[in-house]
Each structure stands twice: as C-alpha cells, then as structure tokens.
C-alpha positions in Angstrom: 131.7 -36.8 -51.0 129.9 -33.6 -51.9 127.8 -33.9 -55.1 128.6 -31.2 -57.6 125.8 -30.2 -60.0 124.3 -27.3 -61.9 120.6 -26.8 -62.1 118.3 -24.8 -64.4 117.1 -21.5 -63.0 113.6 -22.9 -63.5 114.4 -25.9 -61.3 112.4 -24.4 -58.4 109.2 -24.4 -60.5 108.7 -28.1 -60.2 111.0 -29.5 -57.5 108.4 -29.0 -54.9 106.4 -31.7 -56.7 109.0 -34.2 -55.9 108.7 -33.9 -52.1 105.7 -36.1 -52.1 107.5 -39.1 -53.7 108.2 -40.7 -50.4 104.5 -41.0 -49.7 103.6 -42.2 -53.3 101.4 -45.3 -53.5 103.2 -48.6 -53.3 103.7 -50.5 -56.5 101.7 -53.8 -57.0 104.1 -56.5 -58.2 102.0 -59.1 -60.0 104.0 -60.1 -63.0 106.6 -62.9 -62.8 110.2 -62.2 -62.3 112.1 -61.0 -65.4 114.0 -63.7 -67.2 115.9 -63.1 -70.5 113.8 -65.1 -73.0 114.6 -63.3 -76.2 118.0 -62.5 -77.8 119.2 -59.0 -77.4 120.3 -59.0 -81.0 116.6 -58.4 -82.1 115.8 -55.0 -80.6 112.1 -55.0 -81.3 111.5 -58.5 -80.0 113.7 -57.9 -77.0 111.8 -54.8 -76.0 108.4 -56.4 -76.7 109.3 -59.3 -74.4 110.3 -56.8 -71.6 107.0 -54.9 -72.0 105.0 -58.1 -71.7 106.6 -58.8 -68.3 106.2 -55.3 -66.8 103.4 -54.2 -64.5 101.6 -50.9 -65.2 103.4 -49.3 -62.3 106.8 -50.4 -63.6 105.9 -49.0 -67.0 105.0 -45.7 -65.5 108.2 -45.7 -63.6 110.2 -45.9 -66.8 108.6 -42.7 -68.0 110.1 -40.6 -65.2 113.3 -38.6 -65.4 114.4 -37.2 -62.0 117.3 -35.0 -60.9 119.5 -35.6 -57.9 118.9 -32.6 -55.6 118.2 -31.5 -52.1 114.6 -32.7 -52.3 115.7 -36.1 -53.6 119.1 -37.1 -52.1 120.9 -40.0 -53.6 119.9 -42.6 -51.0 116.2 -41.9 -51.5 116.7 -41.8 -55.2 118.2 -45.3 -55.1 115.2 -46.5 -53.1 112.8 -45.1 -55.7 114.8 -46.7 -58.5 114.8 -50.0 -56.7 111.0 -49.7 -56.4 110.7 -49.2 -60.1 109.6 -45.6 -60.0 112.3 -43.9 -62.0 113.7 -44.6 -65.5 116.5 -42.1 -65.7 118.2 -39.3 -63.8 119.9 -36.1 -64.8 122.5 -33.7 -63.3 124.8 -36.4 -61.9 128.2 -36.8 -63.6 129.8 -38.7 -60.8 130.7 -42.3 -61.4 130.4 -43.5 -57.8 127.0 -41.9 -57.5 125.8 -43.2 -60.8 127.1 -46.7 -60.0 125.1 -46.7 -56.8 122.0 -45.8 -58.7 122.7 -48.3 -61.4 123.2 -51.0 -58.7 119.7 -50.1 -57.4 118.2 -50.6 -60.9 120.1 -53.8 -61.9 120.3 -55.5 -58.6 117.4 -54.3 -56.4 114.6 -53.7 -58.8 112.4 -56.5 -59.9 112.8 -56.1 -63.7 116.5 -55.2 -63.5 116.0 -52.6 -66.3 119.1 -50.3 -66.3 119.0 -46.6 -65.7 120.3 -43.9 -68.0 122.0 -40.7 -66.9 121.6 -37.4 -68.7 123.3 -34.0 -68.5 123.2 -30.7 -70.3 126.4 -30.8 -72.3 126.0 -27.8 -74.6 129.5 -26.5 -75.6 131.8 -28.9 -73.8 131.8 -31.0 -70.7 134.8 -30.5 -68.4 136.7 -28.8 -71.2 134.5 -25.7 -71.8 134.6 -24.6 -75.5 133.2 -21.4 -76.8 129.4 -21.0 -76.5 127.1 -21.9 -79.4 127.4 -18.5 -81.1 131.1 -18.7 -80.9 131.3 -22.1 -82.4 129.0 -21.0 -85.2 131.2 -17.9 -85.8 134.0 -20.3 -86.8 131.9 -21.5 -89.8 134.2 -24.5 -89.3 132.7 -28.0 -89.0 136.1 -29.4 -87.9 135.9 -27.1 -84.9 132.3 -28.1 -84.2 133.3 -31.8 -84.5 136.2 -31.3 -82.1 133.9 -29.8 -79.5 131.3 -32.5 -79.8 133.8 -35.4 -79.8 135.8 -34.0 -76.8 132.6 -33.4 -74.9 131.2 -36.8 -75.7 134.4 -38.5 -74.5 134.5 -36.5 -71.3 130.8 -36.8 -70.5 130.8 -40.6 -71.1 133.9 -40.9 -68.9 131.8 -39.2 -66.2 129.0 -41.8 -66.6 126.7 -39.7 -68.7 124.6 -41.5 -71.3 122.6 -38.7 -72.9 123.0 -34.9 -73.4 120.2 -32.5 -73.9 121.9 -31.0 -77.0 122.4 -29.7 -79.5 120.3 -26.5 -79.0 119.3 -25.6 -82.5 116.6 -23.0 -82.0 116.8 -20.3 -84.7 117.1 -16.9 -82.9 116.3 -13.6 -84.6 115.6 -11.6 -81.4 118.8 -11.1 -79.4 116.8 -9.9 -76.4 116.3 -13.6 -75.8 118.8 -14.8 -73.2 119.2 -18.2 -74.7 120.5 -16.8 -78.0 123.9 -17.6 -76.5 123.2 -21.4 -76.5 122.3 -21.6 -80.2 124.0 -21.1 -83.5 122.3 -18.0 -84.8 119.7 -16.9 -87.3 120.2 -18.9 -90.4 118.5 -22.2 -91.1 121.2 -23.6 -93.4 124.1 -22.8 -91.1 122.3 -24.0 -88.0 121.3 -27.2 -89.8 124.8 -27.9 -90.8 126.1 -27.5 -87.3 123.1 -29.5 -85.9 124.1 -32.5 -88.0 127.7 -32.2 -87.1 127.1 -32.0 -83.4 124.8 -35.0 -83.4 127.3 -37.1 -85.3 130.1 -35.9 -83.0 128.2 -36.7 -79.8 126.6 -39.9 -80.8 128.1 -41.5 -83.9 126.0 -44.4 -85.2 123.4 -46.4 -83.3 123.9 -48.3 -81.1 126.1 -45.8 -79.3 129.6 -46.7 -78.3 131.2 -46.3 -74.9 132.9 -43.0 -75.8 129.7 -41.5 -77.1 126.5 -40.0 -75.7 123.0 -39.9 -77.1 122.0 -36.5 -78.4 118.5 -35.1 -77.5 118.0 -32.2 -79.8 116.2 -29.2 -78.3 113.9 -27.3 -77.9 111.3 -28.8 -80.1 110.0 -26.5 -81.5 110.3 -22.8 -82.4 111.5 -21.8 -78.9 113.8 -19.1 -80.3 110.8 -17.2 -81.7 109.2 -16.4 -78.4 107.3 -13.1 -78.5 109.3 -10.1 -77.4 112.4 -12.2 -76.9 111.0 -13.0 -73.4 111.8 -16.5 -72.3 109.0 -19.1 -72.0 106.7 -16.7 -73.9 104.2 -17.7 -76.6 105.1 -18.3 -80.3 102.6 -17.5 -83.1 103.9 -18.3 -86.5 102.6 -19.0 -90.0 103.1 -22.6 -91.2 105.1 -21.5 -94.2 107.6 -19.6 -92.1 107.7 -22.5 -89.6 108.6 -25.0 -92.3 111.0 -22.7 -94.3 113.0 -21.1 -91.5 112.5 -22.6 -88.0 112.0 -26.3 -88.4 114.9 -27.3 -90.7 117.6 -27.5 -87.9 115.5 -29.9 -85.9 114.9 -32.0 -88.9 118.6 -32.0 -89.8 119.5 -33.2 -86.3 116.9 -36.0 -86.5 118.0 -37.0 -89.9 121.5 -37.2 -88.6 120.3 -39.8 -86.1 119.6 -37.9 -82.9 118.1 -40.5 -80.5 116.1 -38.0 -78.5 114.2 -34.8 -78.6 113.6 -32.4 -75.7 110.2 -30.7 -76.1 110.0 -26.9 -75.8 108.3 -25.0 -73.0 106.5 -22.5 -75.3 103.1 -22.7 -76.9 102.8 -22.8 -80.7 99.8 -21.1 -82.3 97.9 -21.4 -79.1 98.9 -25.0 -78.1 101.8 -25.7 -75.8 104.4 -28.0 -77.4 104.0 -30.4 -74.5 100.4 -31.0 -75.5 100.7 -30.3 -79.2 99.6 -33.5 -81.0 100.2 -32.0 -84.5 103.8 -31.2 -83.5 104.7 -34.4 -81.7 102.7 -37.0 -83.7 101.8 -35.7 -87.1 105.0 -33.8 -87.8 107.7 -35.5 -85.7 106.6 -39.1 -85.7 104.6 -39.5 -88.9 106.1 -37.0 -91.4 109.7 -37.1 -90.2 109.7 -40.7 -89.1 111.3 -40.0 -85.7 111.7 -43.3 -83.7 113.5 -42.0 -80.6 112.5 -40.8 -77.1 110.7 -37.5 -76.5 111.5 -35.9 -73.2 109.6 -33.0 -71.6 111.5 -29.9 -70.5 111.8 -29.3 -66.8 108.4 -29.5 -65.1 106.7 -28.8 -68.4 103.8 -31.3 -68.0 102.5 -29.7 -64.8 102.9 -26.3 -66.4 100.1 -27.2 -68.8 97.8 -26.1 -65.9 99.5 -22.7 -65.9 99.2 -22.5 -69.7 95.5 -23.0 -69.1 95.0 -26.0 -71.3 94.7 -28.5 -68.4 92.4 -27.9 -65.5 94.5 -30.0 -63.1 97.5 -32.4 -63.0 95.4 -35.4 -64.0 94.4 -33.7 -67.3 97.9 -32.4 -67.8 99.3 -36.0 -67.6 96.6 -37.2 -69.9 97.3 -34.5 -72.5 101.1 -35.1 -72.4 101.0 -38.9 -72.7 98.5 -38.8 -75.5 100.6 -36.2 -77.3 103.6 -38.4 -77.2 105.7 -37.1 -74.3 107.5 -40.3 -73.4 109.4 -39.0 -70.4 108.3 -36.6 -67.7 111.3 -34.5 -66.5 111.3 -33.4 -62.9 107.7 -33.7 -61.9 105.5 -36.4 -60.4 102.3 -36.1 -62.4 102.9 -39.3 -64.5 103.6 -41.2 -61.3 100.5 -39.9 -59.5 98.0 -39.8 -62.4 98.8 -42.3 -65.2 97.8 -45.5 -63.3 94.4 -44.0 -62.5 93.9 -42.7 -66.1 94.6 -46.2 -67.4 92.2 -47.8 -65.0 89.5 -45.4 -65.9 90.0 -46.0 -69.6 91.0 -42.4 -70.4 94.5 -43.5 -71.4 95.0 -46.8 -73.1 97.7 -49.3 -72.3 98.8 -49.0 -75.9 99.6 -45.3 -75.3 101.6 -46.2 -72.2 103.4 -49.0 -74.1 104.2 -46.7 -77.0 106.0 -44.3 -74.6 107.8 -47.1 -72.6 108.9 -48.7 -75.9 110.7 -45.5 -76.8 112.4 -45.2 -73.4 113.5 -48.8 -73.5 114.6 -48.4 -77.1 116.8 -45.4 -76.2 118.4 -47.5 -73.4 119.0 -50.3 -75.9 120.6 -47.8 -78.3 122.8 -46.5 -75.5 124.1 -50.0 -75.1 122.8 -50.3 -71.5 121.1 -53.6 -71.8 124.3 -55.1 -73.1 126.3 -53.5 -70.3 124.6 -51.2 -67.8 128.0 -50.0 -66.6 129.3 -49.2 -70.1 130.1 -45.6 -69.2 130.2 -45.9 -65.4 133.1 -48.4 -65.5 134.5 -50.1 -62.4 135.4 -48.4 -59.2 139.1 -49.2 -59.6 139.2 -46.9 -62.6 137.4 -43.9 -61.1 139.4 -40.7 -61.5 140.8 -39.6 -58.1 140.2 -36.0 -59.0 137.2 -35.2 -61.3 138.6 -31.7 -61.9 142.2 -32.6 -62.6 143.7 -30.6 -65.3 145.0 -33.7 -66.9 141.3 -34.6 -67.8 141.0 -31.4 -69.9 141.7 -30.9 -73.6 143.2 -27.4 -73.6 144.8 -27.4 -77.1 141.4 -28.2 -78.7 139.7 -25.6 -76.6 142.3 -22.9 -77.5 142.1 -23.7 -81.2 138.3 -23.5 -81.2 138.3 -20.2 -79.2 140.7 -18.5 -81.6 138.6 -19.6 -84.6 135.4 -18.3 -82.9 136.7 -14.7 -82.6 135.2 -12.1 -85.0 137.1 -9.0 -85.9 134.5 -6.2 -86.4 136.7 -3.1 -86.6 140.3 -2.4 -87.2 141.0 1.2 -88.1 144.5 2.2 -89.0 145.6 -1.4 -88.5 145.5 -1.0 -84.7 145.6 -4.8 -84.5 147.6 -6.9 -84.2 149.5 -5.4 -81.3 153.2 -5.5 -80.8 154.4 -7.7 -77.9 156.9 -4.9 -77.0 154.1 -2.4 -76.5 152.9 -1.3 -73.1 149.3 -2.5 -72.9 146.7 -1.2 -70.4 144.0 -3.8 -69.7 140.8 -2.4 -68.1 137.2 -3.5 -67.8 135.0 -5.6 -65.5 135.4 -8.7 -67.7 139.2 -8.5 -68.0 139.7 -10.9 -65.1 136.4 -12.8 -64.8 137.0 -16.6 -64.8 133.4 -17.5 -64.3 132.2 -15.4 -67.2 134.8 -16.9 -69.6 132.8 -20.2 -69.4 129.5 -18.8 -70.6 126.0 -20.1 -69.8 125.3 -23.8 -69.4 129.0 -24.7 -69.0 128.2 -28.3 -67.8 130.9 -29.6 -65.5 133.3 -26.8 -66.4 135.3 -25.4 -63.5 135.8 -21.7 -63.5 139.0 -22.2 -61.6 140.4 -23.8 -64.8 139.6 -20.7 -66.9 142.4 -18.6 -68.4 141.1 -15.1 -68.1 142.0 -12.4 -70.5 144.3 -10.8 -67.9 146.1 -14.1 -67.5 146.3 -14.7 -71.2 147.9 -11.2 -71.8 150.4 -11.8 -68.9 151.3 -15.1 -70.6 151.9 -13.2 -73.9 153.7 -10.0 -72.8 154.5 -10.4 -69.1 155.4 -7.1 -67.4 154.3 -5.1 -70.4 150.8 -5.4 -69.1 149.2 -2.8 -66.8 145.8 -3.7 -65.3 143.0 -1.7 -63.7 139.5 -2.9 -63.3 138.0 0.5 -64.2 134.3 -0.2 -63.6 131.9 -2.7 -62.2 129.8 -4.7 -64.6 126.9 -2.6 -63.7 126.1 -0.1 -60.9 122.5 -1.3 -60.7 122.4 -3.3 -57.5 119.0 -4.8 -58.4 120.5 -6.3 -61.5 123.4 -7.7 -59.5 121.0 -9.3 -57.1 119.1 -10.9 -60.0 122.3 -12.2 -61.6 123.5 -13.7 -58.3 120.2 -15.3 -57.7 120.7 -17.4 -60.9 123.5 -19.3 -59.3 122.7 -21.7 -56.5 126.3 -22.2 -55.3 127.8 -18.8 -54.8 127.5 -15.2 -56.1 128.9 -14.8 -59.6 129.0 -11.0 -59.8 131.2 -9.3 -57.3 131.2 -5.6 -56.9 134.2 -3.4 -56.3 133.1 -1.2 -53.4 135.1 1.9 -54.6 133.3 4.8 -56.1 132.9 4.6 -59.9 134.9 7.9 -60.3 137.8 6.4 -58.3 137.8 3.2 -60.5 137.8 5.2 -63.7 140.6 7.5 -62.4 142.7 4.4 -61.8 142.0 3.2 -65.3 142.9 6.6 -66.8 146.2 6.5 -64.9 147.0 3.1 -66.3 146.0 4.1 -69.8 148.3 7.1 -69.8 151.2 4.8 -69.0 150.4 2.6 -71.9 150.8 2.6 -75.7 147.3 1.0 -76.2 144.3 0.3 -74.1 142.4 -3.0 -74.3 138.9 -2.7 -72.7 137.1 -5.9 -71.8 133.4 -5.2 -71.7 130.1 -6.9 -72.3 127.8 -9.0 -70.2 128.2 -11.4 -67.3 127.3 -14.9 -68.4 124.1 -14.6 -66.3 123.0 -11.8 -68.5 122.9 -14.2 -71.5 121.3 -17.2 -69.8 118.0 -19.0 -69.6 115.3 -16.6 -68.3 117.7 -13.6 -68.8 115.8 -11.6 -71.4 116.7 -8.0 -71.9 114.8 -4.9 -73.0 118.0 -3.2 -74.0 121.0 -4.3 -76.0 123.3 -1.5 -74.8 126.3 -2.0 -72.6 125.6 -1.0 -69.0 126.2 2.6 -68.3 129.2 1.9 -66.0 131.0 0.3 -68.9 130.0 3.0 -71.4 131.5 5.6 -69.1 134.7 3.7 -68.9 135.0 3.5 -72.7 134.4 7.2 -73.0 137.1 7.9 -70.4 139.6 5.7 -72.2 138.8 7.4 -75.5 139.5 10.8 -73.8 143.1 9.7 -73.1 143.9 9.8 -76.8 145.3 6.3 -76.7 144.3 3.7 -79.3 141.3 1.7 -77.9 140.7 -2.0 -78.5 137.3 -3.3 -77.4 137.2 -7.0 -76.4 133.5 -7.9 -76.2 132.4 -10.8 -74.1 128.7 -11.4 -74.5 126.1 -14.0 -75.5 124.0 -12.0 -77.9 124.4 -9.2 -80.4 124.7 -5.9 -78.7 123.8 -2.4 -80.0 127.3 -0.8 -80.6 126.7 2.4 -82.6 128.5 4.6 -80.0 131.2 2.0 -79.3 131.8 1.6 -83.0 132.7 5.3 -83.2 134.9 5.4 -80.1 136.9 2.2 -80.6 139.8 1.8 -83.0 139.4 -1.9 -83.1 136.6 -4.3 -81.9 136.9 -8.0 -81.3 133.7 -10.0 -80.7 134.9 -12.9 -78.6 131.6 -14.1 -77.2 132.4 -16.4 -74.2 135.5 -18.3 -75.3 135.7 -21.1 -72.7 138.6 -22.2 -70.5 141.3 -21.2 -72.9 139.7 -17.9 -73.8 142.4 -15.7 -72.4 145.2 -17.4 -74.3 143.1 -17.5 -77.5 142.2 -13.8 -77.4 145.8 -13.0 -76.7 146.8 -15.1 -79.8 144.5 -12.9 -81.9 145.4 -9.5 -80.3 149.1 -10.1 -80.9 148.8 -11.7 -84.4 149.8 -15.2 -83.5 146.5 -16.1 -85.1 144.8 -14.1 -87.9 141.1 -13.8 -87.0 138.7 -15.5 -89.5 135.4 -15.6 -87.7 132.2 -14.6 -89.4 129.0 -13.5 -87.6 126.2 -16.2 -87.5 123.7 -13.5 -86.4 123.1 -9.9 -87.4 124.0 -7.0 -85.1 121.2 -4.4 -85.0 122.0 -0.7 -84.6 119.5 -0.4 -81.8 116.9 -2.6 -80.1 114.1 -0.8 -82.2 115.3 -2.7 -85.3 114.5 -6.1 -83.9 113.8 -8.5 -85.5 116.6 -8.0 -88.0 118.0 -10.8 -90.1 119.6 -11.0 -93.5 117.2 -13.3 -95.2 114.0 -11.3 -94.7 111.1 -11.5 -97.2 111.1 -9.2 -100.1 108.7 -6.2 -100.0 106.7 -4.2 -102.3 108.2 -1.0 -101.0 111.7 -1.8 -100.0 114.1 0.8 -98.7 117.0 1.4 -101.1 120.2 2.8 -99.6 121.1 6.1 -101.3 117.6 6.9 -102.4 114.8 8.9 -100.7 113.2 6.9 -97.9 109.7 8.3 -98.1 107.0 5.7 -98.5 109.4 2.8 -98.2 109.9 0.3 -95.4 112.4 2.1 -93.2 113.1 3.6 -89.8 113.8 7.3 -90.3 115.8 8.1 -87.1 118.9 6.1 -88.0 120.5 4.3 -90.9 118.7 1.2 -92.0 120.2 -2.3 -92.1 122.3 -4.1 -89.6 125.3 -2.5 -88.0 127.2 -5.7 -88.7 125.5 -8.1 -91.1 125.2 -11.8 -91.0 128.4 -13.5 -92.3 130.5 -10.4 -91.6 134.0 -10.5 -90.2 137.3 -8.9 -91.3 140.9 -10.1 -91.1 144.4 -8.7 -90.7 144.8 -9.3 -94.4 142.7 -8.4 -97.4 140.9 -10.7 -99.9 139.5 -9.9 -103.3 136.6 -11.9 -104.8 136.3 -12.0 -108.6 133.1 -11.9 -110.6 130.9 -15.0 -110.6 131.3 -17.5 -113.4 128.5 -19.9 -114.1 129.0 -23.2 -116.1 125.6 -22.6 -117.8 123.0 -19.9 -118.1 120.3 -22.5 -117.8 119.6 -25.5 -115.6 117.4 -28.4 -116.8 115.4 -30.4 -114.2 117.7 -32.8 -112.4 120.8 -31.1 -113.7 123.4 -28.8 -112.0 125.1 -25.5 -112.5 128.6 -24.8 -111.2 129.2 -21.3 -109.8 132.8 -20.2 -109.2 134.8 -17.3 -108.1 138.5 -16.7 -107.7 139.5 -15.5 -104.2 142.9 -13.8 -103.8 144.8 -12.8 -100.7 145.9 -9.2 -101.6 147.4 -8.4 -98.2 150.6 -9.1 -96.3 149.6 -11.9 -94.0 148.3 -15.4 -94.5 144.8 -15.9 -93.4 141.5 -17.8 -93.7 138.2 -16.5 -94.9 134.7 -18.0 -95.5 133.4 -17.8 -99.0 129.6 -17.7 -98.9 127.0 -18.7 -101.5 123.6 -17.1 -101.5 120.7 -17.6 -103.9 117.8 -15.3 -104.7 114.6 -16.6 -106.3 113.7 -13.7 -108.6 110.0 -14.5 -109.0 108.0 -17.3 -107.2 104.4 -18.2 -106.3 104.9 -16.8 -102.8 107.1 -14.0 -101.4 110.6 -15.3 -101.1 113.6 -13.9 -99.1 116.0 -11.4 -100.6 118.7 -14.1 -100.4 119.4 -17.4 -98.7 122.6 -19.0 -97.6 123.0 -22.3 -99.5 126.7 -23.2 -99.1 130.1 -22.0 -97.8 133.8 -22.8 -98.0 136.5 -21.9 -95.5 139.8 -21.5 -97.2 143.4 -20.6 -96.2 145.5 -18.3 -98.5 149.0 -17.2 -98.2 149.9 -13.6 -99.2 149.5 -13.2 -103.0 147.9 -16.7 -103.3 144.6 -17.1 -105.1 142.2 -20.0 -105.3 139.2 -20.9 -107.4 136.2 -21.7 -105.2 133.5 -23.8 -106.8 130.0 -24.4 -105.7 127.5 -26.9 -107.1 124.0 -25.5 -107.5 121.4 -28.2 -108.0 117.6 -28.3 -107.8 117.7 -29.1 -104.1 119.3 -25.7 -103.3 116.4 -24.0 -105.2 113.6 -25.7 -103.3 111.3 -24.0 -100.8 107.9 -24.6 -99.1 105.1 -23.1 -101.1 101.7 -22.0 -99.8 100.5 -25.6 -99.8 103.6 -26.6 -97.7 104.9 -28.6 -100.7 108.7 -28.4 -101.1 109.2 -27.4 -104.7 111.7 -25.8 -107.1 109.7 -23.6 -109.4 111.0 -22.6 -112.9 112.3 -19.2 -113.4 115.3 -17.0 -112.9 117.7 -17.3 -109.9 120.5 -15.0 -108.8 123.7 -16.6 -107.5 125.5 -14.4 -105.1 129.0 -15.1 -103.7 130.9 -13.0 -101.3 132.6 -12.8 -97.9 129.5 -11.7 -96.0 125.8 -11.5 -96.8 126.0 -7.9 -98.1 129.2 -7.6 -100.1 128.5 -10.1 -102.9 129.1 -10.6 -106.6 126.1 -12.0 -108.6 125.0 -13.6 -111.8 121.7 -15.1 -113.0 120.7 -18.4 -114.5 117.3 -19.9 -115.4 115.7 -23.1 -114.1 113.7 -24.6 -117.0 
C-alpha cells in the first residue's frame, strides 16, 4: 500500500539528519524488564515508576518525534521504535501502518511504552473546512466547534492521537503567508476561537477515543515576524507582547491544551527553542503549563544557524535545558544527550523532566490504558480511506457559507437570479486543489466542489464558462508554487496566449447577464514560506477584470485567497465583491448558496484590509497618538500617508448583508461602576430590510486616560443574532472590571479608575458610544 502524506516545505531542512539513524550507537540495556508495579489510576506514581525502570538511552528515545518519509521508511522506523529510539511519529494517518509501529513499541521494545501519532489537522481532517481566516470570519463558535469536533473524530478514526493545532498566532502583516492558518489580528477574537478549538479537539483530560490532543502553536509571537517574512526575527516590547500577542496562547492553555509547539523565530534576540524565559519562566511557572513542549520541524539543529549554538551538541544542550521536551525531525537529541549527561553538562533531572511530560501526554491520550485506542482492530479498518461516506459534507457546507464576507454590493447586484445567464471566468473558477487551502491535512482535492461545479449544480445550463487567464504569467512564480508540493504540480498553465484567453472570456461575458470572476491566489501563495512583497492581484488577473468591466455587464468578484489583498482598483471596477477565502471541499456549493440568495451572507472580517502594502501594519486597535489623523481635517503634521486615503479599505469586523440593520444608541445601566460591580450596555438592533439575515453585534471599549498609551478601542465581546424582516432585538453586554484590565508598564494586569467609552456597532468603525466611570 502506498503511504499518503503531506510534508512541510521546510521538511528538507532537517531530513538529511535522519539518514544517519541506522548507524546510531546501540542502546545499552541494563535496567530490568518492565513490570507493571503501580496502578495506572495514579498518574504521577505510574510515570515515576516507569522513569525509574528506564535506561538513559530509552529516556532519550522518548524525546524524539520522527516522520515517516523516504529517508525513514516504515520498516526501518519500526526497528528504531523497537530499539527504543523513538517516542512518537507524525505524518501517518493510516491505521495499518500505525498499528505496525505500535506493535513495534508494545511488543518488541523492552519497556513496552506505547507510541503516539501526530498530524497537522488545522481546519479539518478528511473533511476540509474553510481555512482559519474563514472560520474566524464566521464569528460563530458553533461553526468553530463543528470543525474541531468533526476533525477530531475523523483524525482519531485515522489513528491520530495529537494535532499540531490550533494555530493562534496574531497576524497584522498580511505579507506573511501563514496568515491563512490563523484567526486574524485581534487578541480577543483569536482567544475565543483558540479556547473553542482546543475544547472541540480534545475535550477533557484524559482524552477519549474520538478526540485528539491539541498542541497549540507557534509559541510564541510567530505572526509578528519582521517584514512578514517567514522564519524571520521578532523584536517586541514586553507590554505589547503581554497585551496583544500572548493572550491566545494563554487562552488555549487555560482551555486545557495538552501540548505546545514551539516557534521557529527568535524573540528579542533569543530563539524560542532556546528561550528559557519563554519556556520556563512564562509558560511553566507563570502560566502553570503541565503538558508536552514539542520543537518545530528541525528547530533544534537550527539553533546553530541562528548563531546561538556553535554545534549540534550545544544546540541539544540549550534546547533540553530550555524545556523542549520533544525534538521533531532531527537527530541531535539521540546523538548528543547521552554524552551531555555523562559529562555532567545536562543533569538526569533535566532529562527526566522532559520524559515525564512525554509520558504524561501519552497517559492523557489514554495510550497506557489502550495503545490501540484510536488504531482499532484490523477488521474495522476502512476499505477506502478516501471514501465519500467518511466525509461530513453538510457541516463543511454550512461552515463555508458562514465564512463568506460580502464586501461590496452596489445596486443590489447580489443575489443573482437563477434564471439569469451567468458567465463564470477566472483561473480559480475550476480549481479543486485551491479550494482546500493550505495545510489541508488528509483532504483530497478530488472531493472538492469547485465554484464551477457549484454553479452548475445551482443553475445548470444557464452557466457559461471560460478560464479567461492564468493565475499568473510569471513562470518563475509558477515554478516556485509547484516546488512547494512534493506529489505533483498544483498550478497548471493554459498554453494559449493571454489575449486569446481574454477574448474567449469577453465572448462568454457578452452572452451573459452577469459575470462572476473568480480571482485571487493559489493556495501555495498563502502557505508556509510564501511571503509576498505585494498584496495586489497578479497582472494576468487584473487584466481579465478590466476586460470584463469593459463589456458593460455587472461584475461580481469572488475572491479566493489566504490573506487580505490590496483591492482599491478592484473595488472601483466590481459591482459586488465576495471574500470567500478558501472554503474547503463544499466551497463551490456554499458560494453558490450565497450568490443566489439561498443563504444571506453574515461573515465579518477578522483582519483589516489595507489599501496598499505601504500601510502595513494596519490593525484597528492601534495605540493612540499625540498627533492622530482626523478624517475630514487637514492632514499636515498628523500621523498619515498623504498619497492615498488613510485607514483600512475594509476595517476589522466589516461585512455587509443582503438586508439592512439599524443599531440604536447605547444605553448603560449606570454612569458609574464600583470596584467589583458591573455595568450593562445595550442596544436595539432592527432588521430594516426585506430579507431575514444574521449579523454580528460587536462591543468595543476605549480607556480614555491611563498610565500608559492604550489602544483607540478594543474588542471585548460580540453576539451573532438572526432577525427576520422588521424584527428587532435588544442585545445586552455585561461590562465588568475584567473587561477593563490591561498590562501596565510593570506588566501588572490592572483596571485603573477613570472614564471608559463603550462602543457598540456592526464593525469596528461604525459604532455608537457612551461613557461611564470606573471608581
């Protein structure tokens, strides 16, 4: 059977290190054979008993997380496991293979310690849901829970015990390719999603058979890499760190995440993988994290490239002392830790601390109780891993519809009539691979419903299709994008001349009543290591849009992308714009539901859209300034760019509907709040349009005067509500002291007395406001 797996683009950086495993020194087996002497009901005693029976080499073996791949075929991997050299694997979601490896651990190794199997399940497993930005655009924790529960059930059914997720890095620079994996720019929204995903994946400890352990990533601050360039350095003040970037990791850990994946970046000059303050003082001591800390792919040996370790020996020493429990995809722990212990440079206590966390994670996964809890028995193995019956299409379609954000809708261009002739053009109109988005786990692009298929399902012969353009005409970019995929090229080029393709699209448009143009990025353009210097659509696609506009037909842009794009030109040319991100396997049907009004879009942006790349970083909750720019007033000697309008093109929290909503003035239950008390803030929201629809009512708070510079506003709560035409509802928010707290200059979390402004609206800019005083 051919093993199917997806690898990180950075895989090649450290796989060469694995080639030497076959010649690694033999283990010395001196301890007596393992016998269960302590009840498994006492976790601490059980693990302490195991530790006492293990040799140093067996302990080091538990600290290694290795992938199945060409350099480590399954037979060799099984032998290494039997020898006690490996504690877990990743990238295998194949029950027969994992069963073979678990057999090696539980039947052939001396200590019989079970393996665990990990996989990157980010936004679905076999059922691919919308990417992180799409899920966040729903502002709907039921949608997020549905994804996490579905993914956990499917991944556990494929013998996975752990997922390296959720990815909760705050991203305020959309040039960063991994923006697509996360949940946007705001610490409160990302934290709420982080908690929800962890609970959906994992449930309570110990983890049940239909759940997987969550390893939150990338700890820490990875989304703030300089210049938006992946793997780059991060330099950040402690106050910003605590206030804006650390909360989502803390939220995931407080929700019970059993693991942490450590980031590849340095933080204020110290790589995360060797950052004792980060891993010990903050994570373990201040936050009380008790789980397993896993390095990112090859990150320990990369300490030599960072320049903080002179060789692999020093890299291993730094990492183990820092608290990196498991070494992912490199051999430095195997090669160096035994010698470091013998020389006294690393203590046995430090080794035991790491092994204890690995064994504790296995305990919490239920593997000591039943090593085959997620592998099952061979008789129950699915005959076809990719069978459609294994997918949860209704849940994926519902999530995809709710992730779509309507950005523009001039003259009520949308929804379209199902009797209209629709021309569908664009390089992403029929792109099954791109529907899945980056890090699509075990998702099969052949299961994707493309936009073209979704429109055919909706209107049949009323659809006219023409490709119109290639994704890009830059062959060097195409080569790069295809290099990202190890299995087969993802970007295929139409060999016709660009003019001929546009001419075909113009012909199609002239036969139609309306033109739907599917444009954006291939999924590889919004991927790990795919950082961009421009946020513009490729020129080939811009030329197609201009040609469609020249036909005089109404133009609907359907965007597929994994980051905010610069859309000033497209905003002027299009009559309607739908931001769909990458919608997953049911994306085509879901987008068709929105286009034809079977679903009224209610998505809201979790990240600001800049007007141009020169505005980056742009985010709604920026610090207040002494010379702020005020719209409508002269800009001289204020903080502004003078070449174009200031502010986001589409702000955080923005998204319109096929109906209209009115928000009343804010009512407060009191003009003052005593310490320990609460104030209720409320508005009445009314659907003043002709269709039923959902909207997200958002609560922001502004600290008018504080001991340090505070943001212009901060999201503190939200409600998603459904209203029929003419219906109104009172939406109430409780404002307590906790919502007013922030980290001051001494990194104390405080709520200072003074005036606070409550702002409530349907996005971060259009708000009603009222003040109260904290006494």
